[in-house]
C-alpha positions in Angstrom: -35.2 19.2 12.7 -35.6 21.4 9.6 -32.9 21.3 7.0 -30.8 24.5 6.9 -30.4 25.2 3.2 -27.3 27.5 3.6 -25.5 24.7 5.4 -26.3 22.1 2.8 -25.4 24.4 -0.1 -21.9 24.4 1.5 -21.9 20.7 2.2 -22.7 19.9 -1.5 -20.2 22.4 -2.8 -22.5 24.8 -4.5 -20.2 27.7 -5.7 -22.8 30.4 -5.2 -24.3 32.1 -2.2 -28.1 32.1 -1.8 -28.2 35.8 -2.8 -26.2 35.1 -5.9 -28.5 32.3 -6.9 -31.5 34.5 -6.4 -30.0 36.9 -8.9 -30.2 34.3 -11.6 -33.8 35.3 -12.2 -32.7 37.4 -15.2 -31.0 34.3 -16.7 -32.6 31.1 -18.1 -35.5 30.0 -16.0 -34.2 26.6 -14.9 -31.1 28.1 -13.3 -33.3 29.4 -10.5 -33.6 25.9 -9.2 -30.0 25.4 -8.0 -30.9 26.2 -4.4 -33.8 23.7 -4.5 -31.7 20.9 -5.9 -29.5 21.5 -2.8 -32.5 21.0 -0.6 -33.5 18.0 -2.7 -30.1 16.4 -2.0 -30.2 17.4 1.6 -33.5 15.5 2.2 -31.9 12.2 1.2 -31.5 11.2 4.8 -35.3 11.4 5.3 -35.9 9.0 2.4 -33.1 6.6 3.4 -33.7 6.5 7.2 -37.5 6.5 7.5 -39.5 3.4 7.8 -43.2 3.4 7.0 -45.5 1.6 9.4 -47.4 0.2 6.4 -46.0 -2.5 4.1 -45.7 -0.8 0.7 -42.3 0.8 0.1 -39.3 -1.3 -0.9 -36.5 0.9 0.5 -34.1 -0.2 -2.2 -36.5 0.8 -4.9 -37.4 4.1 -3.2 -33.7 5.1 -2.9 -33.1 4.0 -6.5 -36.0 6.2 -7.5 -34.6 9.1 -5.5 -31.2 8.8 -7.3 -33.0 8.7 -10.7 -35.0 11.8 -9.8 -31.8 13.6 -8.8 -30.1 12.7 -12.1 -33.0 14.2 -14.2 -33.8 17.1 -11.9 -32.2 19.8 -14.1 -33.6 18.5 -17.4 -37.1 18.2 -15.8 -36.8 21.8 -14.5 -36.1 22.8 -18.1 -39.3 21.0 -19.2 -41.2 22.9 -16.6 -39.7 26.1 -17.8 -41.0 25.3 -21.3 -44.6 25.3 -20.0 -44.2 28.0 -17.5 -46.4 30.5 -19.3 -49.2 28.0 -19.6 -49.1 27.0 -15.9 -48.5 30.3 -14.3 -49.5 32.9 -17.0 -52.7 34.9 -17.3 -54.3 33.2 -20.3 -57.2 31.4 -18.7 -59.5 31.0 -21.7 -57.3 28.5 -23.6 -56.1 26.4 -20.7 -58.3 23.5 -21.7 -56.7 23.2 -25.1 -53.2 24.0 -23.8 -53.5 21.4 -21.0 -54.7 18.8 -23.4 -51.7 19.4 -25.6 -49.3 19.3 -22.7 -50.6 15.9 -21.5 -50.5 14.6 -25.1 -46.9 15.7 -25.4 -46.1 14.0 -22.1 -47.6 10.7 -23.4 -45.5 10.8 -26.5 -42.4 11.6 -24.4 -43.0 8.6 -22.1 -44.2 10.7 -19.1 -44.3 14.2 -17.7 -41.6 16.0 -15.7 -40.9 14.7 -12.2 -43.0 15.9 -9.4 -39.9 17.2 -7.7 -39.3 19.5 -10.6 -42.9 20.7 -10.4 -42.5 21.4 -6.7 -39.3 23.4 -7.5 -41.3 25.4 -10.0 -43.9 26.1 -7.4 -41.3 27.2 -4.9 -39.9 29.7 -7.4 -43.3 31.0 -8.6 -44.9 31.3 -5.2 -41.8 32.5 -3.4 -41.9 29.7 -0.8 -39.3 29.5 2.0 -37.3 26.4 1.5 -36.1 26.4 5.2 -39.6 25.7 6.4 -40.5 22.1 7.2 -43.8 22.3 5.3 -42.0 23.3 2.1 -39.5 20.5 2.6 -42.4 18.2 3.0 -43.4 19.1 -0.6 -40.2 17.6 -1.9 -40.5 14.5 0.3 -44.1 14.0 -0.8 -43.0 14.4 -4.4 -40.3 11.8 -4.1 -42.7 9.3 -2.4 -45.3 9.9 -5.2 -42.6 9.0 -7.8 -42.5 5.5 -6.3 -43.4 3.3 -9.2 -47.2 2.8 -9.7 -48.2 1.7 -13.2 -52.0 1.7 -12.7 -53.7 2.8 -15.9 -55.4 5.7 -14.2 -54.3 6.1 -10.6 -50.6 5.8 -11.4 -47.7 8.3 -11.4 -49.0 10.2 -14.4 -52.2 11.0 -12.6 -50.2 12.5 -9.7 -48.4 14.7 -12.1 -51.6 15.9 -13.8 -53.2 16.7 -10.4 -50.1 18.7 -9.3 -50.1 20.6 -12.6 -53.8 21.5 -12.1 -53.1 22.5 -8.5 -50.3 24.9 -9.6 -52.7 26.5 -12.0 -55.5 26.7 -9.5 -53.4 28.3 -6.8 -52.2 31.0 -9.2 -55.7 31.7 -10.5 -57.3 31.7 -7.1 -54.7 34.1 -5.6 -55.1 36.3 -8.7 -58.9 36.5 -8.1 -58.6 37.2 -4.4 -55.4 39.3 -4.3 -55.6 41.7 -1.4 -58.4 39.8 0.4 -58.5 37.4 3.3 -59.3 34.5 0.9 -55.8 34.5 -0.5 -53.8 31.3 0.0 -50.7 32.0 2.1 -47.4 30.2 1.6 -48.3 27.8 4.3 -51.6 27.0 2.7 -49.8 26.5 -0.7 -47.3 24.1 0.8 -50.0 22.0 2.3 -51.9 21.9 -1.0 -48.8 20.9 -3.0 -47.9 18.1 -0.6 -51.5 16.9 -0.5 -51.6 16.8 -4.3 -48.5 14.7 -4.4 -49.6 12.1 -1.9 -53.4 12.0 -2.2 -53.4 8.7 -4.1 -50.1 7.2 -2.8 -50.2 3.5 -2.8 -53.4 3.3 -4.8 -54.4 -0.2 -5.8 -57.1 0.7 -8.3 -60.8 1.0 -8.1 -62.5 2.9 -5.3 -63.5 2.4 -1.6 -66.2 -0.1 -2.4 -64.8 -3.5 -1.6 -66.9 -6.7 -1.7 -70.1 -4.7 -1.5 -68.9 -2.7 1.6 -68.0 1.0 1.4 -65.4 2.4 3.8 -65.2 6.2 3.5 -61.7 7.4 2.7 -60.1 4.0 3.0 -57.6 4.5 0.1 -57.0 8.1 1.1 -56.3 7.2 4.7 -53.8 4.6 3.5 -52.1 7.2 1.4 -51.6 9.5 4.4 -50.5 6.6 6.6 -47.7 5.8 4.0 -46.4 9.4 3.9 -46.8 10.4 7.6 -43.7 8.8 9.0 -41.6 10.6 6.4 -43.2 14.0 7.2 -42.8 13.4 10.9 -39.0 13.0 10.3 -38.8 16.6 9.2 -40.8 17.3 11.5 -44.0 18.4 9.7 -46.2 20.7 11.9 -48.9 18.7 13.6 -51.7 21.2 12.8 -50.8 21.2 9.1 -50.6 17.4 9.1 -54.2 17.3 10.4 -55.3 19.8 7.8 -53.7 17.8 5.0 -55.4 14.6 6.2 -58.8 16.3 6.1 -58.4 17.6 2.6 -57.0 14.3 1.2 -59.8 12.4 2.9 -62.2 14.5 0.8 -60.9 13.3 -2.5 -62.9 10.1 -2.0 -65.5 10.5 -4.7 -66.7 6.9 -4.7 -69.7 6.9 -7.2 -72.2 4.9 -5.2 -71.4 6.4 -1.8 -73.9 9.3 -1.9 -74.0 11.3 1.3 -71.5 8.9 2.9 -68.8 10.2 0.6 -66.4 12.7 2.3 -66.3 14.6 -1.0 -70.1 15.0 -1.1 -70.1 16.2 2.5 -67.3 18.6 1.9 -69.2 20.1 -1.0 -72.2 20.7 1.3 -70.0 22.3 3.9 -68.5 24.5 1.1 -72.0 25.6 0.1 -72.7 26.6 3.7 -69.6 28.7 4.0 -69.4 30.2 0.5 -72.9 30.1 -1.0 -74.9 30.8 2.2 -76.7 27.5 1.5 -78.1 26.2 4.8 -80.7 23.8 3.5 -78.9 21.0 5.4 -77.4 21.0 8.9 -73.7 20.7 8.0 -72.6 20.7 11.6 -73.6 17.1 11.8 -71.2 16.4 8.9 -68.2 18.0 10.5 -67.1 15.0 12.5 -64.0 12.8 12.4 -61.5 14.1 10.0 -64.0 16.7 8.8 -64.0 18.3 12.2 -61.1 20.3 10.9 -63.6 22.3 8.9 -65.4 23.8 11.9 -64.9 27.6 11.8 -62.3 27.1 9.1 -63.8 28.1 5.7 -60.3 28.5 4.1 -59.5 24.8 4.8 -62.8 23.9 3.1 -61.7 26.0 0.1 -58.5 24.1 0.0 -60.3 20.8 0.1 -62.4 22.0 -2.8 -59.4 23.0 -4.8 -57.7 19.6 -4.2 -60.9 17.8 -5.3 -61.1 19.9 -8.4 -57.5 19.5 -9.3 -58.1 15.7 -8.9 -60.9 15.5 -11.4 -60.0 18.5 -13.7 -58.3 16.3 -16.4 -61.3 14.1 -16.6 -63.8 17.0 -16.8 -62.3 20.3 -17.6 -59.8 20.2 -20.5 -61.5 18.9 -23.6 -63.9 16.2 -24.7 -61.0 14.2 -26.2 -59.2 14.2 -22.8 -62.4 13.3 -21.0 -62.7 10.3 -23.3 -59.1 9.2 -22.6 -59.5 9.5 -18.8 -62.8 7.8 -18.7 -61.5 4.8 -20.7 -58.5 4.6 -18.4 -60.3 4.7 -15.1 -62.8 2.0 -16.3 -60.2 -0.2 -17.9 -58.2 0.0 -14.7 -61.2 -1.8 -13.2 -61.3 -4.4 -16.0 -64.3 -2.8 -17.7 -64.6 -1.7 -21.4 -67.9 0.2 -21.1 -66.7 3.8 -21.2 -69.1 5.9 -23.3 -71.2 9.0 -23.4 -73.6 7.7 -20.7 -70.6 7.2 -18.4 -69.4 10.7 -18.9 -72.8 12.3 -18.4 -73.4 10.3 -15.2 -70.0 11.5 -13.9 -70.5 15.2 -14.8 -74.2 15.3 -13.8 -74.6 12.9 -10.9 -71.2 13.4 -9.3 -70.2 16.9 -10.2 -73.6 18.6 -10.7 -72.5 19.9 -14.1 -70.2 22.5 -12.5 -67.1 23.2 -10.6 -67.5 25.0 -7.3 -64.5 27.3 -6.7 -64.2 30.5 -8.7 -60.8 29.6 -9.9 -62.1 26.3 -11.3 -65.1 27.9 -12.9 -62.8 30.3 -14.7 -60.5 27.6 -15.9 -62.8 24.7 -16.6 -66.4 25.9 -16.5 -66.9 26.5 -20.2 -65.2 23.2 -21.1 -67.5 21.2 -18.8 -70.5 22.5 -20.7 -68.9 21.7 -24.0 -68.1 18.2 -22.8 -71.7 17.7 -21.8 -73.0 18.9 -25.1 -70.7 16.7 -27.1 -71.5 13.6 -25.0 -75.2 14.3 -25.6 -74.6 14.6 -29.3 -72.7 11.3 -29.3 -75.5 9.6 -27.4 -78.2 11.0 -29.8 -76.1 9.7 -32.7 -76.4 6.2 -31.2 -72.9 5.9 -29.8 -72.9 3.6 -26.8 -69.2 3.2 -26.1 -66.0 4.9 -27.1 -64.7 1.6 -28.5 -67.0 2.0 -31.5 -65.0 4.7 -33.0 -61.4 5.1 -31.9 -60.8 8.1 -34.2 -61.9 10.4 -31.3 
């Protein structure tokens, strides 16, 4: 059953009532998180007592990670408070430069704030109800996504970057559509936060092309399979679980997959719903997990936002950040070929030189065009790879 936050605040000896804690808003930002740390502590039983059907988690390591996250929770909440204006403020024009700086600072510091602290920030900013199972799932997903994964690109830092972009996109999207039926409700927000945390859970590097055979959404399906038993223990609402599976599935952007890619199909369905583009019969694409999109344009929007949060660091912050991310993803595959041609192929052939959602266009649209222009300049200057000049 769902965790009752008031009960657990008593169990863990918090000396304040829920109403008193809410009055901390006028005090230092991080103090608002006391009630969420109580929830975080209360969910220990889910982490300790749930067994995944897939062989991946070492329970001792997972519990050890949980304990470590608890010990740094307050400090990481302070770190989130330090970037609150950037993530939740109204300055959209400079987010590329600001985001690049934040991620550079994290690298110098040995990593970003924990995903659990990011979820706590989202609960405060979006006024989510911590007694609802889908909000509790955000914390569970955040803990699972902190399970050590040191892949050069698809590791824990990637999960943090994606969640930061998702926080930004949710706020911008709801600012644009405030007062309309396109707004993301607290339930939608909870699903997006959880999906952001677990979308690459258990990633082993590379993509869904294995030994010349492409399996749509193989890695994404594995990620959900790892997390699902923990969500069921809450229990997580079945309809929201199905929605999350669909949008995570659509983060498969395997380069050579073409129309077989769930992401490519999702984009065509998005065009049907939001751009009145009916050049293709998208009804034939809404099968399997994508069946969730039938008569559900808002879920398609959520899938688009998750996809854009997933690729925003590589495409929408700055050319310097794009270079770093491109090198990382290719070196993860054992390749040292990252260069302007790689970037242009990604931005043109995979992304179509644009973001799709209005929120992403506002945040990243101008930067994408700048990245394309600078990659073209590098190519014209004869630069073949980014290893030729590391000063960038």
